[in-house]
GUNUPA-61695 format. One record per residue (C-alpha): x, y, z. Coordinates in nm, 4 decimals. Example, Ala and Ser with C-alpha at 12.3 -4.5 7.8 and 13.67 -1.06 7.14 Angstrom:
// residues 2
REC        X        Y        Z
REC   1.2300  -0.4500   0.7800
REC   1.3670  -0.1060   0.7140
***
This chain:
// residues 655
REC        X        Y        Z
REC  10.1764   6.8964   8.2588
REC  10.2428   7.1081   8.5712
REC  10.5813   7.2811   8.5801
REC  10.7329   7.3073   8.9321
REC  10.9262   7.6314   8.9899
REC  11.0725   7.5300   9.3292
REC  11.3755   7.3647   9.1702
REC  11.5821   7.3818   8.8633
REC  11.5664   7.0573   8.6670
REC  11.8621   6.8317   8.6018
REC  11.8032   6.8815   8.2284
REC  11.8440   7.2593   8.2735
REC  12.1683   7.2042   8.4648
REC  12.2904   6.9774   8.1853
REC  12.2004   7.2362   7.9229
REC  12.4034   7.4963   8.1101
REC  12.7007   7.2598   8.1258
REC  12.6793   7.2059   7.7474
REC  12.6472   7.5813   7.6830
REC  12.9380   7.6611   7.9110
REC  13.1640   7.4052   7.7393
REC  13.0649   7.5464   7.3974
REC  13.1291   7.9042   7.5049
REC  13.4530   7.8630   7.6992
REC  13.6182   7.5942   7.4959
REC  13.5120   7.6652   7.1354
REC  13.3998   8.0275   7.1538
REC  13.0493   7.9386   7.0225
REC  12.7484   8.1489   7.1177
REC  12.4981   7.9159   7.2851
REC  12.1972   8.1179   7.1898
REC  11.8795   7.9923   7.3592
REC  12.0682   7.7565   7.5948
REC  12.1189   8.0147   7.8693
REC  11.9300   8.3246   7.9690
REC  12.0124   8.6149   7.7386
REC  12.1175   8.8309   8.0325
REC  12.3603   8.5615   8.1487
REC  12.5024   8.5241   7.7917
REC  12.5521   8.8975   7.7546
REC  12.7380   8.9030   8.0819
REC  12.9607   8.6141   7.9761
REC  13.0464   8.8038   7.6540
REC  13.1331   9.1165   7.8496
REC  13.3571   8.9297   8.0871
REC  13.5337   8.7540   7.7979
REC  13.5778   9.0715   7.6020
REC  13.7304   9.2269   7.9146
REC  14.0059   8.9589   7.8926
REC  13.8862   8.7532   8.1933
REC  13.9334   8.3784   8.2142
REC  13.6635   8.1636   8.3696
REC  13.9107   7.9781   8.5862
REC  14.0551   8.2945   8.7510
REC  14.0166   8.3246   9.1250
REC  13.7840   8.5927   9.2694
REC  13.9008   8.8489   9.5123
REC  13.6326   8.9301   9.7667
REC  13.8397   9.2046   9.9254
REC  13.6673   9.4559  10.1458
REC  13.7136   9.8354  10.1603
REC  13.9287   9.9916  10.4275
REC  13.7439  10.1102  10.7348
REC  13.7463  10.4726  10.6308
REC  13.6345  10.3896  10.2756
REC  13.3559  10.1762  10.4149
REC  13.2308  10.4517  10.6376
REC  13.2334  10.6929  10.3425
REC  13.0443  10.4422  10.1301
REC  12.7739  10.3808  10.3946
REC  12.7411  10.7549  10.4482
REC  12.6899  10.8131  10.0747
REC  12.4264  10.5455  10.0618
REC  12.2610  10.6290  10.3929
REC  11.9209  10.7145  10.2348
REC  11.9114  10.3787  10.0543
REC  12.0300  10.1782  10.3560
REC  11.7775  10.3446  10.5872
REC  11.4890  10.2838  10.3469
REC  11.6008   9.9209  10.2851
REC  11.6696   9.8112  10.6456
REC  11.3173   9.7098  10.7540
REC  11.2284   9.5453  10.4296
REC  11.5567   9.3382  10.4292
REC  11.4707   9.2160  10.7757
REC  11.1273   9.1024  10.6533
REC  11.2759   8.9247  10.3514
REC  11.5430   8.7696  10.5694
REC  11.2834   8.6169  10.7956
REC  11.0868   8.4792  10.4984
REC  11.3844   8.3069  10.3358
REC  11.5941   8.2106  10.6386
REC  11.4409   7.8580  10.6600
REC  11.5455   7.7982  10.3002
REC  11.9037   7.8752  10.3800
REC  11.9358   8.2095  10.2031
REC  12.1343   8.5106  10.2974
REC  12.0017   8.8570  10.1989
REC  12.2171   9.1293  10.0481
REC  12.1668   9.4988   9.9469
REC  12.4052   9.6573   9.7008
REC  12.4304  10.0061   9.5514
REC  12.4264  10.0949   9.1830
REC  12.7964   9.9919   9.1439
REC  12.7270   9.6544   9.3171
REC  12.9082   9.7468   9.6373
REC  12.7734   9.5395   9.9229
REC  12.5934   9.7648  10.1751
REC  12.4022   9.5411  10.4166
REC  12.3680   9.1729  10.4845
REC  12.0900   8.9853  10.6657
REC  12.1138   8.6193  10.7670
REC  12.3172   8.3684  10.9653
REC  12.6315   8.3552  10.7571
REC  12.7942   8.0897  10.9805
REC  12.5661   7.8382  10.8069
REC  12.7374   7.9080  10.4709
REC  13.0634   7.8267  10.3130
REC  13.3768   8.0347  10.3255
REC  13.3297   8.1895   9.9763
REC  12.9846   8.3183  10.0480
REC  13.0916   8.4475  10.3855
REC  13.3772   8.6336  10.2161
REC  13.1454   8.7778   9.9511
REC  12.8645   8.8851  10.1797
REC  13.0350   9.1576  10.3739
REC  12.9661   9.5345  10.3576
REC  13.2167   9.7055  10.1296
REC  13.2954   9.4070   9.9066
REC  13.2980   9.4871   9.5350
REC  13.0489   9.2436   9.3720
REC  13.0456   9.4142   9.0387
REC  13.0771   9.2162   8.7138
REC  13.4271   9.3582   8.6735
REC  13.5281   9.2136   9.0063
REC  13.3583   8.8743   9.0278
REC  13.2144   8.8106   8.6851
REC  12.8554   8.7179   8.6100
REC  12.6327   8.7492   8.9144
REC  12.2684   8.8295   8.9865
REC  12.3322   9.1525   9.1804
REC  12.5249   9.3409   8.9091
REC  12.3243   9.1856   8.6279
REC  11.9919   9.3016   8.7738
REC  12.1207   9.6658   8.7727
REC  12.2667   9.6338   8.4252
REC  11.9535   9.4691   8.2797
REC  11.7053   9.6726   8.4809
REC  11.5004   9.3704   8.5749
REC  11.4973   9.0694   8.8075
REC  11.7630   8.8137   8.7285
REC  11.8590   8.4706   8.8603
REC  12.2084   8.3188   8.8219
REC  12.2325   7.9590   8.9236
REC  12.5468   7.7528   8.9762
REC  12.7526   7.7231   8.6515
REC  12.5783   8.0289   8.4985
REC  12.8361   8.2287   8.7003
REC  13.1287   8.3243   8.4765
REC  13.3992   8.2234   8.7201
REC  13.4066   7.8521   8.8049
REC  13.4841   7.9163   9.1702
REC  13.1346   8.0786   9.2073
REC  12.9573   7.7689   9.0781
REC  12.8209   7.6745   9.4215
REC  12.6158   8.0029   9.4444
REC  12.2478   8.0190   9.3632
REC  12.1532   8.3881   9.3397
REC  11.8252   8.5810   9.2718
REC  11.8277   8.9606   9.2557
REC  11.6002   9.2468   9.1600
REC  11.6964   9.6107   9.0932
REC  11.5856   9.9002   9.3143
REC  11.4883  10.2225   9.1345
REC  11.4667  10.5722   9.2766
REC  11.1590  10.7876   9.2144
REC  11.3121  10.9152   8.8936
REC  11.3667  10.5763   8.7327
REC  11.7366  10.5377   8.8096
REC  11.8617  10.2020   8.9318
REC  12.0237  10.2833   9.2631
REC  12.0968   9.9273   9.3787
REC  11.9781   9.5737   9.4047
REC  11.8297   9.3226   9.6541
REC  11.9676   8.9704   9.6311
REC  11.9178   8.6375   9.8071
REC  12.1901   8.3715   9.7737
REC  12.2584   8.0269   9.9137
REC  12.5334   7.7797   9.8525
REC  12.3582   7.4626   9.9741
REC  12.0271   7.2964   9.8885
REC  12.0338   7.3580   9.5137
REC  11.8651   7.6185   9.3011
REC  11.5101   7.7375   9.3441
REC  11.3245   8.0081   9.1521
REC  11.0481   8.0530   9.4080
REC  11.2140   8.3313   9.6212
REC  11.2379   8.5639   9.3166
REC  10.8808   8.6900   9.3785
REC  10.9770   8.7767   9.7336
REC  11.2909   8.9562   9.6207
REC  11.0946   9.1642   9.3709
REC  10.8351   9.2539   9.6384
REC  11.1173   9.3586   9.8717
REC  11.2705   9.5803   9.6002
REC  10.9322   9.7456   9.5290
REC  10.8806   9.8056   9.9037
REC  11.2206   9.9814   9.9250
REC  11.1228  10.1929   9.6266
REC  10.8004  10.2970   9.8025
REC  11.0026  10.4021  10.1095
REC  11.2427  10.6046   9.8925
REC  10.9418  10.7609   9.7301
REC  10.7947  10.8596  10.0636
REC  11.1164  11.0373  10.1481
REC  11.0891  11.2511   9.8334
REC  11.0484  11.6229   9.8852
REC  10.7173  11.7176   9.7353
REC  10.4058  11.9138   9.8139
REC  10.1432  11.6398   9.7528
REC  10.2175  11.2636   9.7438
REC   9.9395  11.0442   9.6109
REC   9.8617  10.6761   9.5824
REC   9.6415  10.5557   9.3024
REC   9.4011  10.2566   9.2966
REC   9.1013  10.1246   9.1133
REC   8.8663  10.1685   9.4041
REC   8.8707  10.3492   9.7360
REC   8.9458  10.0514   9.9561
REC   9.2323   9.9470   9.7326
REC   9.3978  10.2840   9.7326
REC   9.3956  10.3084  10.1043
REC   9.5889   9.9975  10.1613
REC   9.7989   9.9583   9.8426
REC  10.1415  10.1098   9.8104
REC  10.1335  10.0974   9.4361
REC  10.1039  10.3727   9.1792
REC  10.2599  10.6599   9.3712
REC  10.2965  11.0166   9.2337
REC  10.4499  11.3347   9.3726
REC  10.3458  11.6861   9.2707
REC  10.4861  12.0328   9.3422
REC  10.2775  12.3120   9.4883
REC  10.1676  12.4347   9.1442
REC  10.0790  12.0847   9.0229
REC  10.4083  12.0021   8.8490
REC  10.4630  11.6248   8.8282
REC  10.7878  11.5749   9.0223
REC  10.8128  11.1961   9.0154
REC  10.6193  10.8742   8.9775
REC  10.6977  10.5178   9.0689
REC  10.7195  10.2232   8.8225
REC  10.3609  10.1121   8.8851
REC  10.2293  10.4598   8.8168
REC  10.4593  10.4850   8.5127
REC  10.3063  10.1644   8.3748
REC   9.9479  10.2673   8.4670
REC   9.9720  10.6117   8.3086
REC  10.2182  10.5231   8.0204
REC  10.4490  10.8039   8.1373
REC  10.8306  10.7316   8.1495
REC  10.9756  10.7893   8.4900
REC  11.2525  11.0040   8.3440
REC  11.0002  11.2386   8.1798
REC  11.0054  11.5916   8.3199
REC  10.7808  11.8899   8.2966
REC  10.4324  11.7390   8.3009
REC  10.1539  11.8916   8.5017
REC   9.8731  11.7375   8.7030
REC   9.6297  11.8591   8.4334
REC   9.8251  11.6670   8.1698
REC   9.7418  11.3410   8.3548
REC   9.3901  11.4040   8.4995
REC   9.0820  11.5721   8.3818
REC   9.0253  11.7129   8.7285
REC   9.1798  12.0367   8.8495
REC   9.4852  12.0272   9.0859
REC   9.3514  12.3045   9.3126
REC   9.0263  12.1151   9.3597
REC   9.2051  11.8002   9.4638
REC   9.4218  11.9888   9.7144
REC   9.1088  12.1431   9.8561
REC   8.9469  11.8014   9.8998
REC   9.2496  11.6609  10.0681
REC   9.2763  11.9565  10.3056
REC   8.9103  11.9072  10.4006
REC   8.9760  11.5423  10.4657
REC   8.7564  11.4276  10.1741
REC   8.9712  11.1396  10.0679
REC   8.9932  10.9083   9.8854
REC   8.9080  11.1388   9.5925
REC   8.7910  11.0035   9.2604
REC   8.9930  11.1213   8.9627
REC   8.9436  11.0698   8.5943
REC   9.2436  11.0180   8.3706
REC   9.2694  11.2005   8.0461
REC   9.1596  10.8892   7.8621
REC   8.8422  10.8691   8.0725
REC   8.9402  10.5920   8.3196
REC   8.8223  10.6453   8.6715
REC   9.0781  10.5952   8.9531
REC   9.0868  10.6814   9.3237
REC   9.3616  10.8813   9.4889
REC   9.4423  10.8465   9.8610
REC   9.6567  11.1266   9.9785
REC   9.9646  10.9926  10.1494
REC  10.0808  11.3322  10.2724
REC  10.0150  11.6948  10.2018
REC  10.3270  11.8764  10.2861
REC  10.4336  12.2368  10.3333
REC  10.7205  12.3138  10.0950
REC  11.0056  12.5333  10.2232
REC  10.8843  12.8789  10.2818
REC  10.9769  13.1114   9.9963
REC  10.9400  13.4893   9.9682
REC  10.6193  13.5845   9.7933
REC  10.6544  13.7672   9.4647
REC  10.5478  14.1312   9.4785
REC  10.2445  14.2121   9.2664
REC  10.4339  14.5005   9.1053
REC  10.7301  14.2892   8.9929
REC  10.7655  14.2818   8.6150
REC  10.7252  13.9562   8.4306
REC  11.0611  13.7792   8.4108
REC  11.2334  13.7652   8.0742
REC  11.2413  13.4304   7.9018
REC  11.5610  13.3987   7.7039
REC  11.5243  13.3049   7.3288
REC  11.6759  12.9644   7.2584
REC  11.5989  12.9213   6.8951
REC  11.3263  12.6525   6.9078
REC  10.9997  12.5920   7.0835
REC  11.1130  12.2726   7.2560
REC  11.3970  12.4421   7.4370
REC  11.1750  12.7329   7.5368
REC  10.9195  12.4854   7.6703
REC  11.1953  12.3052   7.8615
REC  11.2999  12.6374   8.0113
REC  10.9490  12.7064   8.1365
REC  10.9360  12.3567   8.2840
REC  11.2674  12.4146   8.4551
REC  11.1210  12.7289   8.6068
REC  10.8289  12.5281   8.7402
REC  11.0638  12.2605   8.8733
REC  11.2808  12.5147   9.0501
REC  10.9757  12.6593   9.2287
REC  10.8810  12.3031   9.3145
REC  11.2021  12.2574   9.5137
REC  11.4080  12.0700   9.2508
REC  11.7674  12.1674   9.1755
REC  11.8377  12.2533   8.8097
REC  12.1274  12.1253   8.6077
REC  12.2203  12.3287   8.2964
REC  12.4280  12.1423   8.0359
REC  12.5810  12.2865   7.7261
REC  12.8907  12.4006   7.5442
REC  13.0870  12.7072   7.6574
REC  12.9248  13.0215   7.5508
REC  12.5662  12.8864   7.5114
REC  12.4262  13.1202   7.7756
REC  12.4095  12.8994   8.0837
REC  12.4551  13.1816   8.3301
REC  12.1998  13.3948   8.1375
REC  11.9515  13.1061   8.1726
REC  12.0364  13.0667   8.5407
REC  11.9739  13.4374   8.6113
REC  11.6484  13.4237   8.4165
REC  11.5385  13.1174   8.6150
REC  11.6127  13.3006   8.9428
REC  11.4335  13.6152   8.8234
REC  11.1247  13.4093   8.7302
REC  11.1226  13.2095   9.0531
REC  10.9416  13.2592   9.3850
REC  11.2835  13.3654   9.5324
REC  11.3345  13.6444   9.2805
REC  11.3544  13.9010   9.5640
REC  11.6380  13.7013   9.7264
REC  12.0069  13.7060   9.6340
REC  12.1493  13.5396   9.3270
REC  12.5011  13.4223   9.4175
REC  12.7239  13.2759   9.1496
REC  13.0611  13.1059   9.1688
REC  13.2650  12.9544   8.8849
REC  13.4167  12.6395   9.0225
REC  13.6738  12.6333   8.7386
REC  13.7997  12.9863   8.8065
REC  13.8793  12.9464   9.1761
REC  14.2035  12.7660   9.2732
REC  14.1440  12.4255   9.4330
REC  14.3005  12.5331   9.7607
REC  14.0677  12.8327   9.7900
REC  13.7321  12.7053   9.6633
REC  13.6309  12.5423   9.9987
REC  13.6739  12.8733  10.1770
REC  13.4843  13.0502   9.8982
REC  13.1935  12.8114   9.9239
REC  13.1721  12.7557  10.3028
REC  13.3365  13.0724  10.4417
REC  13.5882  13.0757  10.7347
REC  13.6188  13.1714  11.0909
REC  13.8751  13.4190  11.2165
REC  14.2223  13.2610  11.2241
REC  14.1120  12.9585  11.0281
REC  14.4264  12.9851  10.8130
REC  14.7047  13.2209  10.7283
REC  14.5554  13.5261  10.5658
REC  14.2056  13.4616  10.7018
REC  13.9936  13.7741  10.7294
REC  13.9544  13.9274  11.0767
REC  13.6138  13.8333  11.2115
REC  13.5815  13.5584  10.9526
REC  13.3907  13.5642  10.6231
REC  13.0617  13.4340  10.4968
REC  13.0818  13.1802  10.2100
REC  12.8847  13.1754   9.8868
REC  12.6416  12.9093  10.0124
REC  12.5591  13.1083  10.3263
REC  12.5283  13.4294  10.1130
REC  12.2640  13.2609   9.9020
REC  12.0312  13.2118  10.1968
REC  11.6630  13.2620  10.0829
REC  11.7830  13.3054   9.7294
REC  11.9614  13.1110   9.4535
REC  12.3062  12.9584   9.4560
REC  12.4560  12.9134   9.1023
REC  12.7459  12.6776   9.0817
REC  12.8971  12.7242   8.7328
REC  13.1302  12.4568   8.5935
REC  13.0391  12.2150   8.8701
REC  13.2270  11.9463   8.6845
REC  13.5528  12.1106   8.7769
REC  13.4905  12.0909   9.1491
REC  13.7560  11.8711   9.3217
REC  13.6328  11.5317   9.4238
REC  13.7094  11.5697   9.7948
REC  13.5020  11.8885   9.7996
REC  13.2104  11.7232   9.6213
REC  13.1538  11.5040   9.9324
REC  13.1517  11.8117  10.1536
REC  12.9075  11.9919   9.9248
REC  12.6784  11.6880   9.9162
REC  12.6700  11.6735  10.2978
REC  12.5899  12.0491  10.3204
REC  12.3037  12.0071  10.0653
REC  12.1628  11.7069  10.2444
REC  12.1694  11.8688  10.5861
REC  12.0912  12.2142  10.4624
REC  12.3561  12.3686  10.6732
REC  12.7134  12.4910  10.6407
REC  13.0005  12.5030  10.8810
REC  13.2654  12.7705  10.8177
REC  13.6286  12.6532  10.8013
REC  13.7793  12.6666  11.1463
REC  13.4425  12.6793  11.3179
REC  13.2212  12.4177  11.4872
REC  12.8977  12.6084  11.4533
REC  12.6587  12.4811  11.1877
REC  12.4483  12.7427  11.0167
REC  12.1138  12.6563  10.8505
REC  12.0706  12.7653  10.4930
REC  11.7530  12.7765  10.2781
REC  11.8285  12.8175   9.9145
REC  11.7480  12.6951   9.5643
REC  12.0272  12.5502   9.3549
REC  12.1199  12.5795   8.9926
REC  12.4345  12.4155   8.8585
REC  12.5934  12.4222   8.5162
REC  12.8689  12.2392   8.3295
REC  13.0061  12.2145   7.9772
REC  13.1522  11.8727   8.0676
REC  12.9553  11.5518   8.0275
REC  12.8842  11.4754   8.3953
REC  12.7285  11.1357   8.3309
REC  13.0406  11.0236   8.1532
REC  13.2501  11.1654   8.4329
REC  13.0437  10.9622   8.6824
REC  13.1138  10.6446   8.4840
REC  13.4873  10.7337   8.4872
REC  13.4627  10.8045   8.8619
REC  13.5647  11.1609   8.8085
REC  13.2409  11.2969   8.9499
REC  13.0447  11.1562   9.2409
REC  12.7326  10.9629   9.1412
REC  12.5416  11.0570   9.4571
REC  12.6107  11.4283   9.4049
REC  12.5114  11.4014   9.0392
REC  12.1721  11.2614   9.1282
REC  12.1312  11.5282   9.4004
REC  12.1999  11.8048   9.1452
REC  12.0073  11.6715   8.8438
REC  11.6566  11.7260   8.9750
REC  11.5691  11.8723   8.6330
REC  11.8203  11.8863   8.3532
REC  11.8035  12.1584   8.0797
REC  12.0298  12.1338   7.7730
REC  12.1378  12.4580   7.6238
REC  12.1618  12.4137   7.2438
REC  12.4824  12.5260   7.0661
REC  12.4408  12.8074   6.8192
REC  12.4901  12.5792   6.5260
REC  12.1773  12.3843   6.6227
REC  11.9543  12.6919   6.6633
REC  11.7047  12.7989   6.4078
REC  11.6945  13.1645   6.5073
REC  12.0508  13.2778   6.4204
REC  11.9240  13.5589   6.1966
REC  11.6950  13.6807   6.4727
REC  11.9718  13.6502   6.7303
REC  12.2049  13.8579   6.5158
REC  11.9435  14.1379   6.4939
REC  11.8974  14.1192   6.8728
REC  12.2693  14.1470   6.9407
REC  12.2928  14.4382   6.6938
REC  12.0416  14.6303   6.9048
REC  12.2187  14.5309   7.2303
REC  12.5692  14.6251   7.1058
REC  12.4657  14.9538   6.9302
REC  12.5400  15.1638   7.2384
REC  12.5633  15.5371   7.1814
REC  12.5711  15.4892   6.8048
REC  12.1918  15.4252   6.8202
REC  12.1706  15.1440   6.5635
REC  12.3846  14.9042   6.3764
REC  12.3228  14.7910   6.0163
REC  12.4715  14.4896   5.8467
REC  12.5552  14.4713   5.4739
REC  12.4082  14.1573   5.3099
REC  12.7618  14.0031   5.2627
REC  12.8436  14.0572   5.6310
REC  12.5121  13.8998   5.7375
REC  12.5740  13.5976   5.5188
REC  12.9185  13.5514   5.6692
REC  12.7677  13.5525   6.0194
REC  12.4972  13.3082   5.9190
REC  12.7446  13.0585   5.7549
REC  12.9964  13.0512   6.0367
REC  13.0015  12.7408   6.2664
REC  13.0380  12.9493   6.5860
REC  13.2354  12.7095   6.8050
REC  13.2306  12.9781   7.0787
REC  12.8467  13.0084   7.0491
REC  12.6658  13.3254   7.1551
REC  12.9726  13.4636   7.3301
REC  13.1762  13.4460   7.0093
REC  12.8897  13.5981   6.8035
REC  12.8582  13.8883   7.0446
REC  13.2361  13.9502   7.0324
REC  13.2304  13.9426   6.6514
REC  12.9573  14.2092   6.6405
REC  13.1406  14.4170   6.9052
REC  13.4614  14.3896   6.7060
REC  13.2802  14.4978   6.3832
REC  13.1222  14.7893   6.5557
REC  13.4587  14.9134   6.6704
REC  13.6282  14.8542   6.3351
REC  13.3596  14.9990   6.1131
REC  13.4763  15.2804   5.8867
REC  13.1299  15.4287   5.8751
REC  12.9741  15.4402   6.2303
REC  12.6802  15.2015   6.2521
REC  12.7438  15.0452   5.9120
REC  12.9094  14.7011   5.9238
REC  13.0617  14.5609   5.6080
REC  13.2214  14.2282   5.5453
REC  13.5678  14.3751   5.5935
REC  13.4774  14.4927   5.9483
REC  13.4262  14.1421   6.0797
REC  13.7018  13.9585   6.2681
REC  13.9676  13.7944   6.0587
REC  13.8487  13.4635   5.9259
REC  13.4810  13.5495   5.9182
REC  13.5039  13.7593   5.6047
REC  13.5974  13.4510   5.4087
REC  13.4129  13.1974   5.6183
REC  13.3229  12.8626   5.4672
REC  13.0594  12.6079   5.5634
REC  13.1494  12.4494   5.8950
REC  13.3277  12.1138   5.9120
REC  13.0058  11.9596   6.0315
REC  12.8265  12.0941   5.7309
REC  13.0972  11.9668   5.5017
REC  13.0838  11.6201   5.6714
REC  12.7075  11.5932   5.6253
REC  12.6286  11.3222   5.3660
REC  12.4110  11.4232   5.0836
REC  12.0457  11.3528   5.1799
REC  11.8797  11.0628   5.0114
REC  11.6267  11.3030   4.8649
REC  11.9024  11.5113   4.7131
REC  12.0776  11.2090   4.5825
REC  11.7607  11.1009   4.4089
REC  11.7268  11.4426   4.2478
REC  12.0877  11.4279   4.1177
REC  12.0571  11.0828   3.9725
REC  11.9111  11.1512   3.6260
REC  12.2010  11.3092   3.4283
REC  11.9666  11.4514   3.1653
REC  11.7926  11.6973   3.3936
REC  11.8431  12.0705   3.3473
REC  12.0793  12.2227   3.5990
REC  11.8205  12.4777   3.7106
REC  11.5730  12.2005   3.7806
REC  11.8288  12.0071   3.9816
REC  11.9085  12.3145   4.1931
REC  11.5403  12.3924   4.2581
REC  11.4549  12.0267   4.3434
REC  11.7620  12.0086   4.5686
REC  11.6525  12.3149   4.7633
REC  11.2998  12.1802   4.7918
REC  11.4277  11.8392   4.9232
REC  11.6537  12.0070   5.1835
REC  11.3747  12.2426   5.2991
REC  11.1572  11.9367   5.3519
REC  11.4288  11.7692   5.5598
REC  11.4777  12.0820   5.7620
REC  11.1017  12.1262   5.8105
REC  11.1049  12.4570   5.6200
REC  11.3570  12.6112   5.8620
REC  11.5306  12.8556   5.6297
REC  11.8405  12.9029   5.8555
REC  11.9134  12.5285   5.8935
REC  11.8496  12.4663   5.5236
REC  12.0896  12.7469   5.4287
REC  12.3557  12.5921   5.6539
REC  12.2961  12.2516   5.5087
REC  12.3278  12.3815   5.1493
REC  12.6312  12.5946   5.2404
REC  12.4808  12.9263   5.1274
REC  12.3582  13.2295   5.3019
REC  12.0076  13.2745   5.4276
REC  11.9449  13.5795   5.2122
REC  12.0633  13.3832   4.9067
REC  11.8317  13.0942   4.9903
REC  11.5390  13.3350   5.0126
REC  11.6199  13.4631   4.6648
REC  11.6462  13.1198   4.5192
REC  11.3151  13.0105   4.6813
REC  11.1446  13.3183   4.5402
REC  11.2945  13.2451   4.1991
REC  11.1690  12.8851   4.2206
REC  10.8205  13.0089   4.3012
REC  10.8256  13.2448   4.0055
REC  10.9301  12.9654   3.7693
REC  10.6562  12.7364   3.9064
REC  10.3957  13.0102   3.8620
REC  10.5171  13.0828   3.5066
REC  10.4985  12.7161   3.4159
REC  10.1461  12.6842   3.5601
REC  10.0319  12.9886   3.3587
REC  10.1914  12.8428   3.0398
REC  10.0208  12.5106   3.0977
REC   9.6859  12.6827   3.1529
REC   9.7242  12.8837   2.8302
REC   9.8169  12.5767   2.6236
REC   9.5137  12.3877   2.7441
***
């Protein structure tokens, strides 16, 4: 039996009516009667206290708010405009209007003759209208972004009854890094429901994604295909690489082809292909394209260069420059992430450092600068939390003479301008006032600054590193931090681990002892003092540890000899941290403790063995989990080995 997709059957409409009655009148969950995405939306609306017979308010932003909205989404709107026009021409005869929204389901652009539609659709399809689920209930536009896939919402599938005349189909639009930045929707309020346009909507969304990808700053942009002719005409499977072969981004088609998540960072060309990156660049420069490439699994593909670009000119490193120091972070994964961040920075991506206060974000920023191609340029830092809100704009952008009371004669250069050809480090970016975030975004996008009180724009060429101890993504959700600025800053995110999660605390203590020794020459810790340092939770992280050692050095009765009594008050009697105390007993430990007849020594040895297995033989983490010092754990492990060896010898003698 052939199934026609050009119309929704009456039986389907009847099933929706039954499901709607069950959900809204009895509270039942009509599983299988409506699309899961629709049902999840119904539940969210109900849980938010909305009633399905409420009226919708299709209010539009004020003129100034609309201008600001469209300016923020200018890149998306520009990329989408030609594709929306094409889609509009394709569906106009079927009575559909075309709509573009941003990631928050704000209407950005409308294509179609709205005078053919009813008053409700004309009210809804206006730039600036809030079409989010919070505002108008279940709809295809917001649901497509939430679900991350194409969605259709027909008639009574809308949560609010007044939207029951709409027949909507929408697909999400993703940026090159896999973030949903908006949706494309087609809607009509006459002629019934049809699923056929969904394919066109998805094609339009993918075409917009390709245009966004082509705008990406990268050294080499590639298109992959299965044979040469295909790669030359197909816009699918697109990848962008930095000048050293770092994979900057890939589209959804390439993500599926290569089984690489779009959000993954730090991969190199050679991780994907067997062929060398330099060889491919040489072929492209000689015009020898399409080039055949072999994936790491042996599959042969063809790459047609879309564009070989010159990245912003950066000062060359001097041959005599010493190798930049790579800070120790306590585990190999964080060290690897730092090295990838260094590559990303040289590839033109901004770096976002996240971590608690005292984890060494500025140290990492300075190390990234020192290891970058701009190491010979200035490193300019500003703490956005330390400068009063009324002064921070002048600090960042500078000012002209007479710009305000107290302005410096002749004007002053701002931090952004001072970082020209070097690195700008914006510490505690989460504390930057919202109004200034918009100004900063504009300066970064245009790569120019205008001093306060001046009309002259000055070009700047810099690399950007930002840091924050605050959860920026949560702040975006709470509208305390601009989403567009967040995505502009988070080219590569590096999390700085807190001290309590690091496995190198013992090594770090020794390092700081050397750094803080000063004119004494060397510092030595008594075992009890070392155990106190290793057992402390360190809420202030490395900064607190350094202060504790500095305090002990100053208070030591014998110069260079630190005892338990020399440590700051509270450390000398430190207990396992609250987190350690809150940790439930591991299942392996519980199993060891179960038999009441076991010898206490055996229980202790087996408990230590179980915790070491859980901590992957990391002695520092295991000591914290057990609530003992590292030196004590070493002694107990040695004793366990001695007992095991003695028992083995006894068994061998008896046999």
